[in-house]
C-alpha positions in Angstrom: 178.6 135.5 -14.3 176.4 132.9 -12.7 179.5 131.0 -11.6 181.0 134.1 -10.0 177.8 135.0 -8.2 177.4 131.5 -6.8 181.0 131.5 -5.7 180.6 134.8 -3.9 177.4 133.8 -2.3 178.9 130.6 -1.1 181.8 132.5 0.5 179.5 134.8 2.3 177.1 132.2 3.6 180.0 130.1 4.8 181.3 133.0 6.8 177.9 134.0 8.1 175.5 131.0 8.5 172.7 133.2 9.5 172.4 134.5 6.0 171.7 131.1 4.5 168.2 131.4 3.2 168.0 134.8 4.9 166.9 138.2 3.8 167.8 139.2 0.2 168.5 142.8 1.2 171.1 141.9 3.8 172.6 139.4 1.4 173.0 142.0 -1.3 174.5 144.6 1.2 177.1 142.0 2.3 177.7 141.1 -1.2 178.4 144.7 -2.3 180.7 145.2 0.8 182.5 141.9 0.4 186.2 142.5 0.2 187.0 140.1 -2.7 184.3 142.0 -4.6 186.7 145.0 -4.7 188.9 143.0 -7.1 186.1 142.4 -9.5 186.2 144.4 -12.6 183.9 147.4 -13.0 181.9 145.8 -15.8 181.0 142.8 -13.6 179.9 145.0 -10.8 177.5 146.9 -13.0 176.1 143.7 -14.5 175.5 142.4 -11.0 173.6 145.5 -9.9 171.4 145.3 -13.1 170.6 141.6 -12.4 169.6 142.3 -8.8 167.4 145.3 -9.8 165.8 143.1 -12.4 164.9 140.4 -9.9 163.6 142.7 -7.1 163.3 146.5 -7.8 162.7 147.2 -4.1 166.2 146.1 -3.4 167.6 149.1 -5.4 166.5 151.8 -2.9 167.7 149.9 0.1 171.0 148.9 -1.5 171.7 152.5 -2.6 171.0 153.9 0.9 172.9 151.2 2.8 175.9 151.4 0.5 175.9 155.2 0.6 175.7 155.2 4.4 178.5 152.7 4.7 180.6 154.7 2.2 180.1 158.0 4.2 181.2 156.4 7.4 184.2 154.8 5.7 185.2 158.1 4.2 184.8 160.0 7.5 186.9 157.4 9.3 189.7 157.8 6.6 189.5 161.6 6.6 189.1 162.3 10.3 192.7 163.7 10.7 192.3 166.1 7.9 188.9 167.2 9.1 190.4 167.8 12.6 193.2 170.0 11.1 190.7 172.0 9.0 188.6 172.6 12.2 191.7 173.8 14.0 192.6 176.3 11.2 189.0 177.6 11.1 189.1 178.1 14.9 192.4 180.1 14.7 190.9 182.3 11.9 187.8 182.9 14.0 190.0 183.9 17.0 192.1 186.2 14.8 189.0 187.9 13.5 187.6 188.4 17.0 190.9 189.9 18.1 191.8 192.1 15.1 188.3 193.4 14.2 188.2 195.9 17.0 191.7 197.1 16.1 190.7 197.6 12.5 187.7 199.6 13.7 189.8 201.7 15.9 192.2 202.3 13.0 189.4 203.6 10.8 188.0 205.7 13.6 191.3 207.4 14.0 191.1 208.6 10.4 194.0 206.5 9.1 194.2 205.1 5.6 196.9 203.5 3.6 197.7 204.6 0.1 200.4 203.6 -2.4 202.5 206.6 -1.1 202.4 205.4 2.5 200.4 206.0 5.6 197.8 208.8 5.3 196.8 210.4 8.6 194.1 213.1 8.6 194.7 216.0 10.9 192.3 216.1 13.8 191.5 219.8 14.1 188.9 221.1 16.6 185.6 221.8 15.0 184.9 225.5 14.6 181.6 225.2 12.7 178.3 223.7 13.6 175.2 223.3 11.4 171.8 224.5 12.5 168.5 223.7 10.8 166.7 226.4 8.9 163.3 227.5 10.0 160.8 225.1 8.8 163.3 222.4 8.3 161.4 219.8 10.4 158.4 220.1 8.0 160.6 219.5 5.0 162.3 216.5 6.6 158.9 214.9 7.3 157.9 215.5 3.7 161.1 213.8 2.5 160.5 210.8 4.8 157.0 210.4 3.4 158.3 210.6 -0.2 161.0 208.0 0.7 158.4 205.7 2.1 156.2 206.0 -0.9 158.9 205.6 -3.6 161.6 203.8 -1.8 164.2 206.4 -2.9 165.4 209.3 -0.8 165.2 212.7 -2.4 168.7 213.4 -1.4 170.0 210.3 -3.2 168.6 211.8 -6.4 170.4 215.1 -5.9 173.6 215.7 -7.9 176.8 215.7 -5.9 177.2 219.5 -6.4 173.9 220.2 -4.6 174.5 221.9 -1.3 172.5 220.7 1.7 169.7 222.9 2.9 171.6 223.9 6.1 172.9 227.1 7.4 176.6 227.1 8.6 177.8 229.3 11.4 180.8 231.1 9.8 183.8 230.7 12.1 186.5 230.7 9.5 186.6 227.1 8.5 185.5 226.4 4.9 182.8 224.0 4.2 183.8 220.6 2.6 180.3 219.3 1.8 180.9 219.7 -1.9 183.6 217.1 -1.9 181.4 214.0 -1.7 177.8 213.0 -2.4 175.8 213.6 0.7 174.2 210.6 2.3 170.7 210.6 3.9 172.2 210.4 7.4 173.9 213.8 7.0 170.5 215.6 6.8 169.9 215.9 10.5 167.9 218.5 12.2 170.3 218.4 15.2 173.5 220.3 15.5 176.3 218.1 14.1 180.0 218.0 14.2 182.6 216.0 12.2 182.5 213.2 14.8 178.8 212.6 14.0 179.3 212.2 10.3 178.7 208.7 8.9 181.6 206.5 8.2 180.9 206.5 4.4 181.1 210.3 4.2 184.3 210.4 6.2 186.0 207.9 3.9 184.8 209.8 0.8 186.2 213.0 2.2 189.5 211.3 3.1 189.8 209.9 -0.4 189.3 213.3 -2.0 191.8 215.0 0.3 194.4 212.3 -0.3 194.0 212.8 -4.0 194.4 216.5 -3.7 197.6 216.0 -1.6 199.0 213.6 -4.2 198.2 216.1 -7.0 200.0 218.8 -5.0 203.1 216.7 -4.8 203.0 215.9 -8.5 203.0 219.6 -9.3 206.5 219.9 -7.9 207.9 216.8 -9.6 209.1 218.4 -12.9 212.3 217.6 -14.8 214.9 220.3 -15.0 214.3 220.9 -18.7 210.9 222.5 -17.8 212.6 225.7 -16.8 210.1 228.3 -17.8 208.2 229.3 -14.7 204.5 229.8 -15.0 203.0 233.2 -14.8 203.3 234.5 -11.2 205.8 231.8 -10.2 209.1 232.8 -8.4 211.5 234.1 -11.0 208.7 234.8 -13.5 207.5 238.2 -14.6 205.2 239.7 -12.0 206.0 237.1 -9.4 205.8 237.7 -5.7 209.4 238.0 -4.2 210.3 234.8 -2.4 212.2 236.7 0.2 208.8 237.8 1.6 207.5 235.4 4.1 204.2 233.8 3.2 201.8 231.3 4.7 200.8 230.1 1.2 201.0 226.4 0.5 203.7 224.8 -1.7 201.5 225.1 -4.7 201.8 228.9 -4.4 205.6 228.6 -4.3 205.7 226.7 -7.6 203.3 228.9 -9.6 199.9 229.5 -8.1 200.4 232.6 -6.0 196.6 233.2 -5.7 195.8 231.6 -2.4 192.1 230.7 -2.5 189.9 229.3 0.2 190.3 225.9 -1.3 194.1 226.1 -0.9 193.6 226.7 2.9 191.3 223.7 3.5 192.3 220.9 5.7 194.6 218.5 3.9 195.8 215.0 4.8 199.3 214.4 5.9 201.1 211.9 3.8 203.8 210.1 5.7 206.0 207.9 3.4 207.6 204.7 4.6 211.1 206.1 4.7 214.1 203.9 5.3 216.6 205.9 3.3 220.2 205.8 4.6 222.9 208.4 4.6 226.3 208.4 6.2 226.9 210.9 9.0 229.0 213.8 7.7 231.2 215.7 10.1 232.2 218.9 8.6 235.9 219.7 8.2 237.2 222.1 10.8 239.7 225.0 10.5 243.3 223.8 10.9 246.2 226.0 11.7 248.8 226.1 8.9 251.7 226.1 11.3 250.8 222.8 13.0 248.9 221.2 10.1 250.6 222.5 6.9 249.5 219.5 4.7 245.9 218.8 3.5 245.5 215.6 1.6 242.4 214.1 0.0 241.2 211.9 -2.9 239.3 213.6 -5.8 235.6 213.0 -6.2 233.6 213.6 -9.4 230.4 212.0 -8.2 227.2 214.1 -8.7 224.6 212.0 -7.0 224.0 214.4 -4.1 222.8 217.3 -6.3 220.2 215.2 -8.2 219.0 213.7 -4.9 218.7 217.2 -3.3 216.7 218.2 -6.3 214.4 215.3 -5.8 213.7 216.4 -2.2 213.1 220.0 -3.2 210.8 219.1 -6.1 208.7 217.1 -3.6 208.5 220.2 -1.3 210.9 219.0 1.4 214.3 220.1 2.5 216.9 217.3 2.2 218.5 215.7 5.3 221.8 217.5 6.2 223.8 214.3 5.6 222.3 214.0 2.1 224.1 217.2 1.2 227.7 216.8 0.0 229.0 220.2 -1.0 231.7 218.8 -3.4 229.0 216.9 -5.4 226.8 220.0 -5.6 229.6 222.0 -7.0 230.9 219.3 -9.3 227.5 218.7 -10.8 228.1 221.6 -13.1 230.6 221.9 -15.9 233.0 224.9 -15.9 234.9 226.7 -18.6 238.4 225.4 -17.7 241.1 225.3 -20.4 241.9 222.0 -22.1 245.1 220.4 -20.9 248.3 220.7 -22.9 251.3 218.5 -23.0 251.6 215.0 -21.6 249.5 215.5 -18.5 245.8 214.4 -18.9 244.4 217.4 -17.0 244.8 221.2 -16.6 244.8 223.4 -13.5 243.1 226.7 -12.7 243.5 228.5 -9.4 242.0 231.8 -8.1 241.7 233.6 -4.8 239.2 236.2 -3.8 237.3 237.4 -0.7 234.9 234.9 0.8 231.3 235.8 0.0 229.8 234.6 3.3 232.7 235.8 5.5 234.4 239.0 4.3 237.3 238.6 6.7 238.3 235.3 5.1 239.5 234.4 1.6 238.3 231.7 -0.7 240.9 229.6 -2.7 239.4 228.1 -5.9 241.0 225.2 -7.7 239.7 224.0 -11.0 240.8 220.8 -12.8 239.7 219.6 -16.3 240.3 216.2 -17.8 241.3 215.9 -21.4 238.4 215.4 -23.8 238.0 212.2 -25.7 236.9 211.7 -29.3 234.4 208.8 -29.0 235.0 207.9 -32.6 238.6 207.0 -31.8 238.0 205.7 -28.3 238.8 202.1 -27.5 236.0 199.5 -27.7 233.9 198.9 -24.6 233.0 195.7 -22.8 230.0 196.8 -20.7 228.2 194.6 -18.2 224.8 196.0 -17.1 224.2 194.8 -13.5 220.5 195.5 -13.0 218.4 195.2 -9.8 215.1 193.5 -10.6 214.1 192.8 -7.0 210.6 193.6 -5.6 211.8 196.9 -4.2 212.4 198.1 -7.8 208.7 197.8 -8.7 208.0 201.6 -8.8 207.7 204.0 -11.7 210.9 205.9 -10.8 212.9 202.6 -10.5 212.8 199.7 -12.9 210.8 201.5 -15.7 213.1 204.5 -15.5 216.1 202.3 -15.3 215.2 200.5 -18.6 214.7 203.8 -20.3 218.1 205.1 -19.1 220.0 202.0 -20.2 218.1 202.2 -23.5 219.5 205.7 -24.0 223.0 204.5 -23.5 222.6 201.5 -25.9 221.3 203.9 -28.6 224.6 205.8 -28.4 227.1 203.0 -28.3 229.2 202.0 -31.3 229.3 198.8 -33.4 232.6 197.7 -31.8 231.1 197.9 -28.3 229.4 194.9 -26.7 227.2 194.6 -23.7 226.0 191.8 -21.3 223.1 192.0 -18.9 223.2 190.4 -15.4 220.2 190.7 -13.2 219.6 189.9 -9.6 216.7 189.5 -7.3 216.5 186.4 -5.0 219.3 185.0 -7.1 221.6 186.3 -9.9 221.5 185.3 -13.5 222.9 186.2 -17.0 219.9 187.2 -19.1 222.0 188.4 -22.1 225.5 187.0 -22.9 228.0 189.4 -24.5 226.2 190.9 -27.5 227.5 193.4 -30.1 225.6 196.6 -30.7 225.0 195.4 -34.2 222.3 193.2 -32.6 220.7 196.2 -30.8 217.2 194.8 -31.2 218.2 191.7 -29.2 219.5 193.9 -26.4 216.4 196.1 -26.3 214.2 193.0 -26.3 216.1 191.6 -23.3 215.7 195.0 -21.5 212.0 195.2 -22.1 211.3 191.7 -20.8 212.7 192.6 -17.3 210.2 192.8 -14.5 210.5 193.3 -10.7 210.0 190.7 -8.0 211.7 188.9 -5.1 214.4 189.7 -2.6 217.7 191.4 -3.3 220.9 189.2 -3.6 223.1 192.1 -4.6 226.3 190.4 -3.6 225.7 187.4 -5.9 224.9 189.8 -8.7 228.2 191.7 -8.2 230.2 188.4 -8.2 228.5 187.2 -11.5 229.0 190.7 -13.1 232.7 190.7 -12.4 233.0 187.1 -13.6 231.2 188.0 -16.9 233.4 191.1 -17.4 236.6 189.1 -16.8 235.6 186.3 -19.2 235.1 188.8 -22.0 237.9 191.2 -20.9 239.3 193.5 -23.6 243.0 194.1 -22.9 243.1 197.4 -24.8 239.5 198.3 -24.2 237.2 199.9 -21.7 236.0 197.2 -19.3 233.2 198.5 -17.0 230.3 197.3 -14.9 227.3 199.6 -14.7 225.3 198.8 -11.5 221.7 200.2 -11.4 219.8 199.8 -8.2 218.2 201.5 -5.2 220.8 199.9 -3.0 218.4 197.9 -0.8 220.4 194.6 -0.6 218.9 192.1 1.8 220.1 188.6 0.8 223.6 187.1 1.0 226.4 189.6 1.3 224.4 192.8 2.0 226.3 194.8 4.7 228.4 197.8 3.6 231.6 196.3 4.8 230.9 192.9 3.1 230.1 194.5 -0.2 233.1 196.8 -0.1 235.3 193.8 0.7 233.8 192.0 -2.2 234.5 194.8 -4.6 238.1 195.3 -3.3 238.8 191.7 -4.2 237.7 192.4 -7.8 238.8 196.0 -8.6 242.4 195.2 -9.5 241.4 193.2 -12.6 241.2 196.4 -14.7 237.4 196.5 -14.4 235.8 199.8 -13.4 232.5 200.3 -11.7 229.8 202.9 -12.4 226.9 203.1 -9.9 223.5 204.6 -10.9 220.9 205.1 -8.1 217.2 205.1 -8.6 214.0 205.6 -6.5 213.1 206.9 -3.1 211.8 205.7 0.2 214.2 202.8 0.7 217.2 204.5 -1.1 220.6 203.5 0.3 222.9 206.4 -0.6 225.6 205.4 1.9 226.0 201.9 0.4 226.1 203.0 -3.2 228.7 205.8 -2.6 231.0 203.3 -0.9 230.6 200.8 -3.8 231.5 203.4 -6.4 234.4 204.8 -4.4 235.8 201.3 -3.8 235.3 200.1 -7.3 237.4 202.7 -9.1 234.3 204.3 -10.5 231.7 207.1 -10.2 228.2 207.5 -8.7 225.2 209.3 -10.1 221.6 209.5 -9.0 218.9 209.3 -11.8 215.7 211.1 -10.8 214.4 211.7 -14.3 214.9 210.7 -17.9 216.7 214.1 -18.5 219.2 213.3 -15.8 219.7 209.9 -17.4 220.5 211.7 -20.7 222.9 214.0 -18.9 224.9 211.2 -17.3 224.7 208.5 -20.0 224.6 210.6 -23.2 225.9 214.2 -22.8 228.6 213.1 -20.4 229.1 209.6 -21.7 232.8 209.9 -22.2 233.4 211.1 -18.7 231.1 208.4 -17.2 232.5 205.5 -19.2 236.1 206.3 -20.0 238.7 206.9 -17.2 241.8 208.9 -18.2 243.5 209.0 -14.8 243.0 206.8 -11.7 244.0 207.1 -8.1 244.2 210.8 -8.3 245.2 212.5 -5.0 245.6 216.1 -4.1 247.9 217.6 -1.4 248.1 221.2 -0.4 251.0 222.6 1.5 250.1 226.0 3.1 252.5 228.9 3.7 252.1 229.7 7.4 253.5 233.1 6.8 250.4 234.0 4.8 247.8 231.5 6.0 246.8 231.4 9.7 244.2 228.6 9.2 242.3 226.8 6.4 239.2 224.7 5.9 238.5 222.3 3.1 234.8 222.6 1.9 233.4 219.1 1.4 235.4 215.9 0.6 234.9 214.8 4.2 234.7 211.1 3.2 237.7 211.4 0.9 240.3 212.7 3.4 243.7 210.9 3.4 246.6 210.8 5.8 249.7 212.8 4.6 251.7 209.6 4.2 249.0 208.2 1.8 249.9 210.7 -0.8 253.1 209.0 -1.9 251.7 205.5 -1.3 250.8 204.0 -4.6 249.0 201.1 -2.9 246.4 203.5 -1.5 243.3 203.7 -3.5 241.9 207.1 -4.6 239.4 208.6 -7.0 239.2 208.5 -10.8 238.9 211.3 -13.4 236.8 210.7 -16.5 237.4 212.1 -20.0 236.3 215.8 -20.1 235.3 215.8 -16.4 235.8 219.0 -14.5 236.6 219.1 -10.8 236.3 222.0 -8.4 237.8 222.5 -4.9 237.4 225.3 -2.4 239.5 226.1 0.6 238.3 228.8 3.0 241.4 230.6 4.4 241.9 232.8 7.4 244.7 235.2 6.6 247.8 235.2 8.9 246.9 238.5 10.6 243.6 237.1 11.9 243.6 235.7 15.5 243.1 231.9 15.6 243.2 229.8 18.8 246.1 227.4 18.7 247.5 224.7 21.1 250.9 225.6 22.6 253.4 222.7 22.4 255.5 221.9 25.5 258.3 219.9 23.9 258.8 221.4 20.5 258.3 224.6 18.6 257.8 225.0 14.8 259.6 227.7 13.0 258.8 229.3 9.7 261.4 229.5 7.0 262.4 233.2 6.5 261.8 232.9 2.7 258.1 232.2 3.4 257.6 235.7 4.6 258.7 237.2 1.3 257.0 234.7 -0.9 253.8 235.7 -2.7 252.6 232.1 -2.5 249.7 231.0 -0.4 250.3 227.3 -1.0 251.8 224.7 -3.2 249.5 222.1 -4.8 250.7 218.6 -5.6 248.8 216.0 -7.7 249.5 212.3 -8.0 247.8 210.1 -10.6 248.2 206.9 -12.5 247.3 206.2 -16.1 244.5 203.6 -16.4 246.8 200.7 -17.3 249.7 201.7 -15.1 250.5 201.0 -11.4 253.1 203.8 -10.8 251.9 207.3 -10.0 253.1 210.5 -11.5 253.6 213.8 -9.7 252.6 217.4 -10.7 253.3 220.6 -8.6 251.6 224.0 -9.0 252.2 227.1 -6.9 249.2 229.3 -6.0 249.6 233.1 -5.3 247.3 235.5 -3.5 245.2 237.4 -6.1 243.7 239.7 -3.4 240.5 240.7 -5.2 236.8 241.0 -4.1 234.5 238.1 -5.1 232.5 240.5 -7.3 235.6 240.8 -9.6 236.3 237.1 -9.6 235.7 235.0 -12.7 232.3 233.6 -13.7 233.5 230.1 -12.8 234.5 231.3 -9.3 231.3 233.2 -8.6 228.9 230.5 -9.7 230.8 227.7 -8.0 231.0 229.8 -4.8 227.2 230.4 -5.0 226.6 226.6 -5.1 229.0 226.0 -2.2 227.2 228.7 -0.1 223.9 227.1 -0.9 225.2 223.8 0.4 226.2 225.5 3.7 222.7 226.8 4.0 221.1 223.4 3.3 223.3 221.7 5.8 222.8 224.6 8.3 226.6 224.6 8.7 228.1 226.1 11.8 230.5 227.8 9.3 227.9 229.5 7.2 228.6 232.9 8.9 226.7 235.5 6.9 225.5 233.2 4.2 222.0 233.8 2.9 219.7 232.8 0.1 219.5 236.3 -1.2 223.2 236.5 -1.6 223.3 233.0 -3.3 220.7 234.2 -5.8 222.6 237.4 -6.5 225.9 235.7 -6.9 224.6 232.9 -9.2 222.3 235.2 -11.1 225.2 237.3 -12.3 227.3 234.3 -13.2 225.0 232.1 -15.4 227.4 232.4 -18.3 226.6 230.1 -21.3 223.9 227.7 -20.1 222.7 225.8 -23.2 220.9 223.0 -21.3 219.4 225.3 -18.6 221.1 223.6 -15.7 222.3 226.8 -14.1 218.8 228.3 -14.6 217.4 225.3 -12.9 219.7 225.9 -10.0 218.2 229.3 -9.5 214.7 227.7 -9.3 215.9 225.2 -6.7 217.5 227.9 -4.6 214.2 229.8 -4.5 212.3 226.7 -3.5 214.8 226.0 -0.7 214.5 229.7 0.4 210.7 229.4 0.7 210.8 226.1 2.5 213.4 227.4 4.9 211.4 230.6 5.7 208.3 228.6 6.5 210.1 225.8 8.4 
């Protein structure tokens, strides 16, 4: 060590002759800052410090200070850029706080708060009540102030929240709300006060209470359809107030609490949800003259999503948007007692005509189709790919948690020969469960339970991976199907309606069918999902509750999963001698050109095992006047045999078997039954009631004399056998819609 120290001292004194024989402190400082010293090992440095301290203790203090000071300036010089950046960030944050703090204050002063349900805005109603002090109130206040000064606690702070303030209220019809929050000392004023003079804490407490009440009110309406027994006093229950009578009672009264108390009439917060739901514009079918437009051609549609979605709106106390109402899906939500098919054709036909309930001068032509039932025990094995949306938008109780429960119900009812795969997508797509037999059910359930929501929505990538997985595990003689479960809010990659439809068109000819299950609200993309199902040779349902999941995936599993006929098209040729004009109810987005009927390359709808399909035509008899365009260069003549024929029309059906590419043709003639709708079948009357309800919900220009009272009467006398209570639930929904319409 002595040799090293002498060597270092020699180097320093040679560089700086002034230090030779100079001050020890300066020598030590230079020694410790000498650059070659940085290469010295740590042990030598420590020993050197110890030797210096041992020789001259006063050096320790000076060395420590000098070294620390030199180290600080060295560190500051090295870190000056980072410190400048940090100072810039701090300055920006300070400027942002100065700018946005007044805005936040204004936001709170305008009585706006944000909840998990959206933006809550408190109604600003003019004050109609003012508080005045009681006689002797000033003395009491002085006493309270003295007690507070002596004890440090205000007497009002010790009062329970239920204690009412010692004030007298001028009764002007507005209920007091002081029992909703603990009163603060500032509210005990001897001056006349209004709502604008209340302290901010009290206002926030009141808003929180009111928001909770509004949420509870909405929750009262959100009941699954199996809860069909109305509470005492509810519409339809014994002793209920007739819904036909107009009432200013709140929605809680509609659904059961008909006693309107003062509390029910208090001021409530308005809850405005963040609504980005999308529905395609529907242009209702017009009346067409049979002479100039004898053919009506369309694709079948067995989707039921619209009914469940309408139910969701009504259960939340809102009328649905008109474009969310598709009449054919309302009618086809219910099963009808049509006969089983016989012979080689996979479906049967039922036709009936009667007077139109909402327009007595017109007739209603009723067409019922039933697909052949399937014994699941002998059904072919299934290769199912669950394509599940786990993006951030699915992080709601009525989305991913309900989705996992619904898929779990389906898994519980699959057979050992069936196998499933799970593909998920968020910001990217991935295979979380390779093809797995139902014998390993616990493995499937575990994979489902581990799913959680987060990220963006790359739905296009998920669809590509799902089709690839289904094709790699394709069963030539089996049921190959993708089940897509989502809210439809795609926002990454291929996300436009046209792009996704094109993507599915490229994959649908592989013998793989598509079922679409919709979940959630607020950002629900109905238009997108309907297009995907229609394009993908599949069906579309909306799941608003676990009971609906049971209906779609368990009770109607054969119809949902097994297709018995694909590309099913319907064409009606009307007899102009008996039909002046006609109008197809619903199926607006399923219309086809006449030439498409015989074109086997034209895609159409699928019919599942056991599914029932119902179609209505509203007909204007030939003796009724109908405006028609007069042609200049041609005239259309009617065959003379048409005048003697009892036929109103001829129905033609084309379909393909699931594994075939050539269509088959069926023809059925329909005669005029000429009966009143009261004498029509139960199937006719109930389906007509549902169709009339759809006209009212859409506020159709063709509703004529339609009314809720008639809907209730027509459906109430045609409930038939209703083992699962779905028709009874329909009555309940009609009553809710009637009340909402009357108070609109």
